[in-house]
SEKERO-233971 format. One record per residue (C-alpha): x, y, z. Coordinates in steps of 0.001 Angstrom, whole numbers, plus 500000, padded with zeros to 6 digits. Layout:
<atoms>
{{X Y Z}}
...
</atoms>
This chain:
<atoms>
{{772993 477103 292641}}
{{775473 474599 290999}}
{{774714 470964 291481}}
{{777883 469672 290129}}
{{779692 466967 292329}}
{{782401 468500 294716}}
{{781157 471876 294219}}
{{780080 473311 297811}}
{{778928 476844 296715}}
{{775709 477837 298047}}
{{775426 480913 295786}}
{{773883 480809 292261}}
{{776025 481071 289257}}
{{775935 484778 288155}}
{{775988 483421 284557}}
{{773401 480568 284774}}
{{770664 482570 283246}}
{{773020 483661 280478}}
{{774187 480189 279896}}
{{770687 479136 279251}}
{{770122 477230 282454}}
{{767424 477096 284616}}
{{767845 477934 288307}}
{{768079 474305 289381}}
{{771199 474075 286931}}
{{769487 472011 284070}}
{{769653 473031 280487}}
{{766605 475365 279570}}
{{764841 476085 276371}}
{{766772 477730 273913}}
{{770393 476539 275476}}
{{772956 476690 272876}}
{{775416 474348 274757}}
{{776458 471562 272424}}
{{774690 472733 269489}}
{{776662 472057 266333}}
{{779322 470232 268325}}
{{777814 466604 268108}}
{{779845 463354 267851}}
{{782720 463947 265498}}
{{782976 460284 264604}}
{{779455 460291 263508}}
{{779886 463328 261435}}
{{782799 461639 259943}}
{{780873 458569 259074}}
{{777915 460635 257662}}
{{780248 462427 255133}}
{{781760 459103 254218}}
{{778312 457479 253536}}
{{777204 460736 251580}}
{{780257 460415 249567}}
{{779651 456933 248628}}
{{776055 457749 247868}}
{{777097 460626 245498}}
{{779897 458398 243955}}
{{778060 455272 243370}}
{{774523 455302 241622}}
{{772039 452971 242774}}
{{772117 450883 239533}}
{{775781 450358 240161}}
{{775428 449402 243589}}
{{772675 447054 242646}}
{{775110 445358 239930}}
{{777746 445045 242795}}
{{775271 443305 245012}}
{{774087 440925 242050}}
{{777670 440089 241472}}
{{778230 439297 245018}}
{{775002 437078 245249}}
{{776106 435051 242027}}
{{779464 434537 243520}}
{{778009 433537 246865}}
{{775534 431041 244988}}
{{778702 429499 243522}}
{{780253 428757 246547}}
{{782467 431877 247129}}
{{782394 431908 251120}}
{{783980 435402 251244}}
{{781390 436668 248731}}
{{778611 435262 250809}}
{{780220 436767 254002}}
{{780518 440435 252736}}
{{777024 440028 251120}}
{{775204 438668 254316}}
{{777318 441101 256715}}
{{776311 444079 254582}}
{{772533 443023 254261}}
{{771837 441422 257549}}
{{774738 443129 259599}}
{{777522 441428 261323}}
{{776701 437938 263187}}
{{776356 438308 266862}}
{{776327 435595 269424}}
{{772982 434690 270673}}
{{774498 433966 273815}}
{{772479 430785 274637}}
{{773327 429088 271663}}
{{776005 426610 273274}}
{{773975 423321 273059}}
{{777047 421414 271502}}
{{779406 422506 274140}}
{{779687 421229 277831}}
{{782003 423445 279830}}
{{784350 421137 282124}}
{{784035 421973 285805}}
{{786928 424279 286587}}
{{788183 423481 290382}}
{{792212 423372 289751}}
{{794459 425101 287292}}
{{794710 421785 285559}}
{{790896 421929 284957}}
{{791107 425477 283819}}
{{793773 424052 281135}}
{{791237 421345 280262}}
{{788426 423949 279747}}
{{790567 426201 277663}}
{{791390 423233 275478}}
{{787837 422298 275312}}
{{786904 425871 274182}}
{{789551 425955 271484}}
{{788450 422419 270133}}
{{784784 423607 270042}}
{{785594 426578 268120}}
{{787990 424675 265678}}
{{785014 422217 265150}}
{{782707 425038 264451}}
{{780362 424050 267461}}
{{780877 427524 269195}}
{{781492 430837 267593}}
{{784597 433031 268666}}
{{782363 435608 270486}}
{{780998 432833 272872}}
{{784320 431305 273011}}
{{785904 434592 274273}}
{{783151 435018 276833}}
{{783624 431255 278006}}
{{787477 431833 278141}}
{{787001 435020 280273}}
{{784967 432928 282674}}
{{787773 430191 282831}}
{{790247 432928 283369}}
{{788219 434309 286216}}
{{787961 430971 287715}}
{{791688 430273 287436}}
{{792575 433635 289026}}
{{790336 432801 291726}}
{{791885 429436 292419}}
{{795193 430795 292257}}
{{794457 433844 294664}}
{{792749 431111 297058}}
{{795860 428749 296988}}
{{798107 431802 297480}}
{{796249 432805 300665}}
{{796396 429481 301787}}
{{800221 429208 301434}}
{{800556 432735 302898}}
{{798432 431529 306108}}
{{800448 428287 306533}}
{{803856 430310 306371}}
{{802532 432650 309013}}
{{801278 429975 311189}}
{{804835 428321 311105}}
{{806576 431533 311991}}
{{804205 432055 314890}}
{{804965 428277 316094}}
{{808613 428744 315790}}
{{808207 431966 318005}}
{{809061 434366 315262}}
{{807184 437929 315158}}
</atoms>
């Protein structure tokens, strides 16, 4: 019997045993569905990694890393970034590390402008990262839209009340 959403059939599929499925519709032992298909992007990444591995011997890679490290030690910020990104992985936001930033309250559209400016200023001064800034900006935008929606609803209600008062349907 098929358990797929929207299927109201009450008869078991004639091919379910042939497809390697159990009576309840789940994949059974030896099921060949999906075998060999996999994620094409990951397959491509594996091919690229294998190509690099076959092309660049470990000793050459070590020389490249040493060169990057030497350049980074001499103050080359881009070399340091490449080296650290490759060794440690790209820096991710910690989420809670906003000690140097205080978000202004957002109760009006003008407050949203002030909050956005404060976020941009904090990024330009290096007090917060761009990932955190994007998250904060999304919160400010949500607040701004909420304020705008509330103000529009109030204006519509006032217009409707005026129409009723004037006797219009």
